[in-house]
C-alpha positions in Angstrom: 0.0 0.0 0.0 1.3 3.2 -1.1 2.0 6.1 1.5 0.4 9.3 0.6 2.5 12.6 0.8 2.2 16.1 -0.8 4.9 17.3 -2.9 6.4 20.6 -2.5 5.2 23.7 -4.6 7.2 25.0 -7.4 7.8 28.0 -5.1 8.8 25.7 -2.1 11.1 23.7 -4.4 13.0 26.9 -5.6 13.3 28.1 -2.0 14.7 24.8 -0.8 17.2 24.9 -3.6 18.3 28.5 -2.9 18.7 27.7 0.9 21.0 24.6 -0.4 23.0 26.8 -2.6 23.7 29.0 0.2 24.4 26.5 2.4 26.9 24.7 -0.1 28.6 28.3 -0.7 29.2 28.5 3.1 30.5 25.0 3.3 32.8 25.6 0.4 34.2 28.8 2.0 34.9 27.0 5.2 36.6 24.4 3.8 38.8 26.8 1.5 39.5 28.6 4.7 40.9 25.5 6.5 42.8 24.3 3.6 44.4 27.8 3.2 45.0 28.3 6.8 46.5 24.3 6.9 48.9 25.3 3.9 49.9 28.7 5.3 50.9 26.8 8.3 53.1 24.2 6.7 54.7 27.2 4.7 55.9 28.8 7.9 56.8 25.5 9.6 59.1 24.8 6.5 60.9 28.1 6.6 63.7 27.9 8.6 65.0 31.3 10.4 68.2 32.7 9.0 71.0 31.9 11.2 71.7 34.8 13.6 75.2 35.4 13.8 76.4 36.5 17.4 79.1 39.1 17.9 82.4 37.6 19.4 
């Protein structure tokens, strides 16, 4: 026996897709920031400070 349900209207569908698009944009920005932050840390960790010469 089939379970009855109501499909969303076209307007509700469009609104749902708009919300979904916004969430994907936010997720993309968060992941991008994490990747760039980690890449920046690796670059600074790999750079060795110049040898400091001490006066004799």
